N, CA, C and O of each residue as an XYZ file, in Angstrom:
580
protein
N     -28.552     48.303   -186.270
C     -28.198     48.701   -187.082
C     -26.455     49.492   -187.311
O     -25.647     49.522   -186.383
N     -26.328     49.741   -187.912
C     -24.258     50.398   -187.703
C     -24.016     51.775   -188.155
O     -23.966     52.179   -189.317
N     -23.833     52.614   -186.763
C     -23.153     53.715   -187.035
C     -21.667     53.344   -187.643
O     -20.830     52.477   -187.393
N     -21.765     54.429   -188.557
C     -20.226     54.852   -188.841
C     -19.647     55.224   -187.420
O     -20.252     55.303   -186.351
N     -18.496     55.401   -187.660
C     -17.128     56.018   -186.827
C     -16.756     56.835   -187.300
O     -16.063     56.813   -188.317
N     -17.259     58.189   -186.443
C     -17.044     59.579   -187.424
C     -16.071     60.502   -186.235
O     -16.633     61.211   -185.401
N     -14.501     60.369   -186.306
C     -13.459     60.525   -186.017
C     -13.301     61.303   -185.674
O     -12.293     61.435   -184.980
N     -14.491     62.807   -185.979
C     -14.218     64.125   -186.028
C     -15.020     63.969   -184.604
O     -14.785     64.899   -183.833
N     -15.835     63.066   -184.155
C     -16.386     63.270   -182.838
C     -15.526     63.488   -181.797
O     -15.698     64.397   -180.985
N     -14.160     62.339   -181.750
C     -13.150     62.178   -180.603
C     -12.707     63.853   -180.280
O     -12.801     64.556   -179.275
N     -12.198     64.079   -181.626
C     -11.389     65.559   -181.114
C     -12.417     66.612   -181.392
O     -13.522     66.345   -181.864
N     -11.949     68.013   -181.034
C     -11.476     68.168   -179.694
C     -13.012     67.789   -178.618
O     -14.178     68.079   -178.888
N     -12.472     67.051   -177.356
C     -13.234     66.269   -176.604
C     -14.037     67.604   -176.222
O     -13.631     68.766   -176.240
N     -15.558     66.990   -175.797
C     -16.233     68.051   -175.461
C     -16.559     68.214   -174.363
O     -17.073     69.282   -174.029
N     -16.251     66.688   -173.032
C     -17.004     66.497   -171.666
C     -15.710     65.775   -171.326
O     -14.678     65.650   -171.985
N     -16.042     65.337   -170.133
C     -15.426     64.520   -169.665
C     -14.906     62.785   -170.048
O     -13.834     62.246   -169.773
N     -16.191     62.176   -170.817
C     -16.503     61.172   -170.930
C     -15.589     61.179   -172.185
O     -14.823     60.233   -172.367
N     -15.662     62.451   -173.251
C     -15.045     62.537   -174.592
C     -13.058     62.481   -173.739
O     -12.403     61.664   -174.386
N     -12.461     62.932   -172.941
C     -11.249     62.939   -172.369
C     -11.178     62.014   -171.964
O     -10.286     61.424   -172.574
N     -11.791     61.116   -170.871
C     -11.190     59.806   -170.721
C     -11.541     58.844   -171.906
O     -11.291     57.710   -171.497
N     -11.987     58.791   -173.127
C     -11.993     58.044   -174.143
C     -10.498     57.981   -174.705
O      -9.691     57.052   -174.665
N     -10.358     59.581   -175.372
C      -9.393     59.938   -175.658
C      -7.868     59.095   -174.880
O      -7.177     58.259   -175.461
N      -7.606     59.710   -173.185
C      -6.525     59.223   -172.559
C      -7.152     57.119   -172.262
O      -6.269     56.504   -171.665
N      -8.051     56.481   -172.510
C      -8.044     55.619   -172.520
C      -7.418     55.057   -174.163
O      -6.737     54.035   -174.248
N      -7.718     55.755   -175.163
C      -7.128     55.282   -176.476
C      -5.613     55.415   -176.363
O      -4.807     54.544   -176.691
N      -5.382     56.384   -175.953
C      -3.896     56.974   -175.756
C      -3.239     55.727   -174.714
O      -2.125     55.203   -174.684
N      -3.787     55.638   -174.351
C      -2.838     54.419   -172.769
C      -2.751     53.011   -173.801
O      -1.708     52.582   -174.294
N      -4.070     52.446   -173.975
C      -4.043     51.429   -175.364
C      -3.255     51.097   -176.444
O      -2.987     49.950   -176.801
N      -2.738     52.554   -177.173
C      -1.622     52.864   -177.976
C      -0.582     52.498   -177.851
O      -0.084     51.642   -178.582
N       0.178     53.220   -176.611
C       0.935     52.975   -175.510
C       1.533     51.901   -175.210
O       2.701     51.544   -175.363
N       0.426     51.295   -174.665
C       1.053     49.467   -174.894
C       1.034     48.566   -175.061
O       1.248     47.517   -174.454
N       0.692     48.944   -176.182
C       0.867     47.654   -177.385
C       2.290     47.922   -177.641
O       2.622     46.800   -178.022
N       3.548     48.757   -177.705
C       4.553     48.038   -178.000
C       5.110     47.340   -176.605
O       5.971     46.479   -176.784
N       4.626     47.674   -174.908
C       5.271     47.513   -174.139
C       4.830     45.929   -174.301
O       5.639     45.002   -174.351
N       3.344     45.790   -174.374
C       3.412     44.002   -174.162
C       4.439     43.159   -175.296
O       5.090     42.127   -175.134
N       4.320     43.885   -176.276
C       4.934     43.536   -176.981
C       6.651     42.870   -176.541
O       7.134     41.739   -176.592
N       7.113     44.018   -176.177
C       8.330     43.626   -175.233
C       8.643     42.725   -174.080
O       9.727     42.341   -173.640
N       7.202     42.446   -173.642
C       7.098     41.690   -172.616
C       7.042     39.980   -173.390
O       7.641     38.990   -172.970
N       6.324     40.042   -174.353
C       6.292     39.019   -174.694
C       7.504     38.353   -175.958
O       7.469     37.210   -176.414
N       7.946     38.827   -176.116
C       9.382     38.798   -177.553
C      10.483     40.011   -177.084
O      10.672     40.996   -177.799
N      11.233     39.793   -175.698
C      11.850     40.720   -175.179
C      13.157     40.885   -176.180
O      13.792     39.972   -176.707
N      13.352     42.141   -176.278
C      14.982     42.098   -177.444
C      15.583     41.609   -177.835
O      15.820     41.387   -179.022
N      16.556     40.893   -175.848
C      17.883     40.293   -175.936
C      17.280     38.894   -176.278
O      18.150     38.024   -176.306
N      16.223     38.523   -176.502
C      15.993     36.918   -176.310
C      14.940     36.246   -175.180
O      15.418     36.823   -174.203
N      14.509     35.928   -174.959
C      13.594     34.994   -173.662
C      14.862     34.437   -172.464
O      16.032     34.307   -172.824
N      14.516     34.215   -171.360
C      15.309     33.886   -170.338
C      16.140     32.560   -170.830
O      17.342     32.411   -170.607
N      15.499     31.828   -171.378
C      16.365     30.804   -171.733
C      17.156     30.671   -172.903
O      18.203     30.041   -173.047
N      16.489     31.377   -173.750
C      17.292     31.876   -174.956
C      19.073     32.554   -174.648
O      20.132     32.223   -175.182
N      18.796     33.545   -173.626
C      20.066     33.879   -173.169
C      20.418     32.535   -172.320
O      20.771     31.651   -173.101
N      20.428     32.246   -171.403
C      20.826     31.064   -170.950
C      21.302     30.523   -171.989
O      22.530     30.502   -171.901
N      21.040     30.203   -172.661
C      22.052     29.085   -173.924
C      22.558     29.708   -174.582
O      23.163     29.217   -175.536
N      22.531     31.040   -174.364
C      24.138     31.917   -175.069
C      24.892     31.392   -174.232
O      25.735     30.582   -174.617
N      24.781     31.698   -173.000
C      25.525     32.194   -171.874
C      26.277     31.170   -172.016
O      27.470     31.327   -172.274
N      25.939     30.405   -171.930
C      26.615     28.482   -172.097
C      27.614     28.234   -173.187
O      28.715     27.697   -173.067
N      26.965     28.786   -174.436
C      27.603     28.544   -175.528
C      28.855     29.171   -175.821
O      29.870     28.713   -176.345
N      28.486     30.706   -175.226
C      29.948     31.857   -174.990
C      30.974     30.983   -173.921
O      32.160     30.896   -174.237
N      30.592     30.465   -172.901
C      31.340     29.993   -171.951
C      32.207     28.587   -172.792
O      33.347     28.260   -173.121
N      31.652     28.386   -172.815
C      31.740     27.020   -173.661
C      33.233     27.717   -174.978
O      34.248     27.028   -175.079
N      33.171     28.398   -175.408
C      33.505     29.137   -176.553
C      35.146     29.665   -175.329
O      36.283     29.205   -175.432
N      34.783     30.439   -174.573
C      35.588     30.992   -174.257
C      36.826     29.901   -173.195
O      37.705     30.431   -172.516
N      36.604     28.201   -173.275
C      37.317     27.681   -172.837
C      38.317     26.827   -173.857
O      39.396     26.241   -173.765
N      37.339     27.096   -174.867
C      37.790     26.629   -176.145
C      38.818     27.208   -176.633
O      39.789     26.652   -177.147
N      38.581     28.716   -176.441
C      39.888     29.780   -176.745
C      40.953     29.585   -175.699
O      42.140     29.684   -176.010
N      40.547     29.291   -174.389
C      41.539     29.561   -173.631
C      42.625     28.136   -174.048
O      43.828     28.396   -174.089
N      42.221     26.783   -174.323
C      42.912     25.743   -174.114
C      43.801     26.172   -175.363
O      45.023     26.021   -175.361
N      42.983     26.806   -176.599
C      43.774     27.057   -177.606
C      45.311     27.717   -177.122
O      46.471     27.305   -177.128
N      44.538     29.111   -176.659
C      45.533     29.986   -176.737
C      46.883     28.777   -175.555
O      48.035     28.647   -175.968
N      46.530     28.215   -174.481
C      47.501     27.791   -173.766
C      48.916     26.736   -174.830
O      50.140     26.742   -174.705
N      48.036     25.981   -175.777
C      48.516     24.944   -176.756
C      49.379     26.150   -177.661
O      50.568     25.917   -177.880
N      48.923     27.123   -178.057
C      49.708     28.127   -179.152
C      51.175     28.850   -178.447
O      52.196     29.202   -179.039
N      50.747     28.938   -176.499
C      51.352     29.406   -175.637
C      53.348     27.922   -175.867
O      54.528     28.054   -176.189
N      52.752     27.208   -175.585
C      53.724     26.180   -175.329
C      54.286     25.662   -177.039
O      55.365     25.106   -177.243
N      53.370     25.972   -178.013
C      53.949     25.864   -179.189
C      54.996     26.943   -179.383
O      56.024     26.776   -180.039
N      54.634     28.142   -178.718
C      55.924     29.020   -178.806
C      56.764     28.715   -178.493
O      57.770     28.618   -179.196
N      56.662     28.365   -176.978
C      58.168     27.973   -176.588
C      58.891     27.406   -176.633
O      60.113     27.522   -176.540
N      57.777     26.159   -176.899
C      59.040     24.988   -178.055
C      59.730     25.635   -179.657
O      60.907     25.306   -179.803
N      59.435     26.061   -180.241
C      59.639     26.835   -181.614
C      60.829     27.928   -180.592
O      61.868     28.096   -181.229
N      60.834     28.201   -180.065
C      61.623     28.885   -179.466
C      62.985     28.725   -178.744
O      63.966     29.459   -178.858
N      62.858     27.714   -178.043
C      63.756     26.847   -177.752
C      64.439     25.774   -178.970
O      65.543     25.238   -178.869
N      63.599     25.636   -179.987
C      64.373     24.745   -181.439
C      64.957     26.062   -181.855
O      66.179     26.089   -181.710
N      64.503     27.002   -182.263
C      65.124     27.972   -182.342
C      66.954     28.622   -181.794
O      67.949     28.980   -182.425
N      66.757     28.548   -180.958
C      67.947     28.827   -179.779
C      68.994     27.607   -179.820
O      70.198     27.863   -179.862
N      68.621     26.533   -179.810
C      69.422     25.106   -179.972
C      70.097     25.059   -181.551
O      71.174     24.611   -181.946
N      69.074     25.665   -182.200
C      69.752     25.259   -183.615
C      70.641     26.525   -183.790
O      71.214     26.414   -184.874
N      71.010     27.745   -183.135
C      71.611     28.536   -183.590
C      72.586     28.367   -182.754
O      73.525     29.113   -183.034
N      72.830     27.519   -181.584
C      73.819     27.106   -180.424
C      73.992     26.136   -181.451
O      75.172     25.790   -181.388
N      73.459     25.572   -182.290
C      74.533     24.168   -183.177
C      75.058     24.988   -184.160
O      76.214     24.664   -184.430
N      74.630     25.953   -184.812
C      75.060     26.431   -185.877
C      76.216     27.012   -185.538
O      77.303     26.823   -186.084
N      75.939     27.854   -184.464
C      77.562     28.377   -184.154
C      78.888     27.571   -183.138
O      79.851     28.088   -182.572
N      78.521     26.372   -183.198
C      79.658     25.592   -182.731
C      80.377     24.788   -183.408
O      81.418     24.243   -183.042
N      79.606     24.655   -184.845
C      79.707     23.641   -185.765
C      79.945     23.925   -187.182
O      80.474     23.171   -187.999
N      79.532     24.998   -187.356
C      79.532     25.699   -188.916
C      80.382     26.889   -188.576
O      80.480     27.395   -187.458
N      81.143     27.374   -189.961
C      81.822     28.513   -189.930
C      80.929     29.622   -190.098
O      79.733     29.381   -190.264
N      81.383     30.912   -190.077
C      81.156     31.889   -190.576
C      81.913     32.208   -192.117
O      83.064     32.298   -192.544
N      80.543     32.314   -192.642
C      81.293     32.529   -194.179
C      82.099     33.343   -194.705
O      82.958     33.027   -195.529
N      81.900     34.436   -194.287
C      83.275     35.502   -194.184
C      84.694     34.986   -193.882
O      85.611     34.974   -194.703
N      84.764     34.569   -192.628
C      85.867     33.639   -191.581
C      86.496     32.273   -192.568
O      87.618     31.791   -192.726
N      85.279     32.002   -193.049
C      85.774     30.500   -193.590
C      86.856     29.886   -193.610
O      87.311     28.910   -193.013
N      87.424     30.989   -194.820
C      88.323     29.961   -196.136
C      89.554     30.713   -195.147
O      90.582     30.058   -194.976
N      89.448     32.058   -194.513
C      90.678     31.856   -193.641
C      91.064     31.483   -192.703
O      92.230     31.750   -192.412
N      90.420     30.863   -192.000
C      90.392     30.160   -190.745
C      90.430     28.857   -191.519
O      91.365     28.121   -191.201
N      89.728     28.475   -192.337
C      90.981     26.802   -192.563
C      91.895     26.635   -193.504
O      91.995     25.581   -194.131
N      92.732     27.772   -193.713
C      94.090     28.314   -194.363
C      94.905     28.133   -192.944
O      95.823     27.335   -192.756
N      94.350     29.068   -191.979
C      95.563     29.144   -190.624
C      95.553     27.663   -190.431
O      96.664     27.152   -190.575
N      94.555     26.830   -190.134
C      94.590     26.128   -189.255
C      95.162     24.643   -189.949
O      95.526     23.648   -189.321
N      95.114     24.847   -191.628
C      96.036     23.722   -192.129
C      97.673     24.012   -192.190
O      98.471     23.078   -192.255
N      98.035     25.224   -192.165
C      99.259     25.731   -192.676
C      99.545     25.298   -190.707
O     100.218     24.286   -190.508
N      99.063     26.021   -189.529
C      99.940     25.407   -188.159
C      99.626     23.930   -187.902
O     100.345     23.258   -187.163
N      98.306     23.316   -188.654
C      98.774     21.864   -188.758
C     100.004     21.396   -189.491
O     100.573     20.436   -188.971
N     100.621     21.972   -190.796
C     101.395     21.520   -191.516
C     103.154     21.701   -190.502
O     104.050     20.922   -190.179
N     102.929     22.910   -190.357
C     103.996     23.459   -189.267
C     104.371     22.256   -188.588
O     105.394     21.579   -188.691
N     102.999     22.067   -187.627
C     103.460     21.059   -186.639
C     104.025     20.138   -186.987
O     104.901     19.731   -186.223
N     103.764     19.300   -188.442
C     103.374     17.942   -188.769
C     105.192     17.766   -189.384
O     106.016     16.856   -189.483
N     105.119     19.261   -189.683
C     107.316     19.205   -190.772
C     107.041     19.235   -192.082
O     107.826     18.854   -192.950
N     105.701     19.777   -192.321
C     105.294     19.769   -193.925
C     105.057     20.689   -194.083
O     104.508     21.200   -193.107
N     105.284     21.878   -195.651
C     104.570     22.892   -195.912
C     103.962     22.782   -196.881
O     104.306     22.092   -197.840
N     102.467     23.760   -196.762
C     101.332     23.656   -197.992
C     102.058     24.571   -199.093
O     102.595     25.678   -199.068
N     101.807     23.529   -200.133
C     102.184     24.165   -201.501
C     101.397     24.886   -201.894
O     101.582     26.101   -201.837
N     100.197     24.305   -202.449
C      98.987     25.236   -202.775
C      97.684     24.314   -202.677
O      97.654     23.089   -202.788
N      96.413     25.345   -202.401
C      95.425     24.747   -201.614
C      94.035     25.408   -202.303
O      93.923     26.632   -202.229
N      93.232     24.824   -202.808
C      91.748     25.117   -203.131
C      90.849     24.904   -202.331
O      90.945     24.222   -201.311
N      89.686     25.597   -202.815
C      88.615     25.612   -201.620
C      87.447     26.130   -201.942
O      87.141     27.198   -201.411
N      86.714     25.628   -202.689
C      85.269     26.018   -203.597
C      84.512     26.149   -202.952
O      84.525     25.335   -202.028
N      83.632     26.939   -202.937
C      82.315     26.576   -201.785
C      80.995     26.263   -203.096
O      80.728     26.681   -204.223
N      80.432     25.249   -202.079
C      79.328     25.121   -203.116
C      77.658     25.061   -202.224
O      77.512     24.131   -201.431
N      76.384     26.155   -202.425
C      75.323     26.039   -201.817
C      74.627     24.476   -201.329
O      74.428     23.536   -202.099
N      74.449     24.488   -200.442
C      73.925     22.627   -199.968
C      72.480     23.217   -200.399
O      72.028     24.362   -200.410
N      71.973     22.022   -200.732
C      70.807     21.633   -201.532
C      69.810     22.030   -200.344
O      69.867     21.459   -199.256
N      68.905     23.035   -200.624
C      67.608     23.296   -199.636
C      68.143     23.770   -199.040
O      68.012     22.986   -198.100
N      68.912     24.692   -198.575
C      69.086     25.886   -197.806
C      69.340     27.052   -198.268
O      69.999     26.893   -199.296
N      69.182     28.076   -198.074
C      69.279     29.235   -198.440
C      71.261     30.094   -198.041
O      72.108     30.463   -198.855
N      71.283     30.103   -197.117
C      72.502     30.176   -196.213
C      73.765     29.177   -195.749
O      74.647     29.558   -194.979
N      73.722     28.106   -196.221
C      74.636     27.493   -196.199
C      75.158     26.773   -197.394
O      74.459     26.240   -198.256
N      76.164     26.803   -197.367
C      77.393     26.294   -198.259
C      78.135     25.193   -197.696
O      78.017     24.864   -196.516
N      79.124     24.446   -198.765
C      79.886     23.626   -198.241
C      81.258     23.545   -199.115
O      81.259     23.261   -200.312
N      82.559     23.865   -198.267
C      83.525     24.044   -198.795
C      84.506     22.596   -198.876
O      84.612     21.687   -198.053
N      85.255     22.814   -200.401
C      85.937     21.251   -199.832
C      86.762     21.597   -200.448
O      86.559     22.301   -201.438
N      88.267     21.123   -199.972
C      89.712     21.702   -199.558
C      89.985     20.871   -200.604
O      89.295     19.947   -201.034
N      91.511     21.444   -201.147
C      91.789     20.380   -201.621
C      93.333     20.777   -201.727
O      93.548     21.755   -202.442
N      94.616     20.080   -201.036
C      95.648     21.013   -200.487
C      96.702     20.090   -201.145
O      96.454     18.898   -200.961
N      98.076     20.406   -202.035
C      98.941     20.064   -201.780
C     100.787     20.165   -200.551
O     101.280     21.240   -200.207
N     101.112     19.404   -200.346
C     101.682     19.581   -199.358
C     103.243     18.454   -199.777
O     103.351     17.390   -200.388
N     104.219     19.347   -199.097
C     105.297     18.965   -199.760
C     106.180     19.060   -198.798
O     106.421     20.136   -198.251
N     107.068     17.356   -198.317
C     108.104     17.832   -197.082
C     108.429     15.968   -196.891
O     108.145     15.077   -197.693
N     109.014     15.871   -195.724
C     109.368     14.865   -195.832
C     109.039     13.604   -194.704
O     109.482     12.472   -194.898
């Protein structure tokens, strides 16, 4: 014989047995999430967390190595940039003063040689592949003995 479950008989509890049944039912319902968290912790099992720690440590090592290589490259780039700038300052003339510097040098050298500068042309043409360099071709005529 099967009895129908009558929930109306549970509430309100009429005696101590009814209160005990309600407390047991409430504890059972409240323990279900706790059991779930014990079996499947929110952050993962200890083995999963340990493997995640190992992976993160490997990533940290890789990023530190990459950072060290990047710093080394940055110092080399800066060294190359400063060496290039020293080379440009030493062996190339400033575009604004190049023509007057060349003419002054030619006039001084001509005076030392005992000749005179008659006329000179010094057109500038851009150097292919660069934005800030140009090549000056000097054509000069001198007279003297």
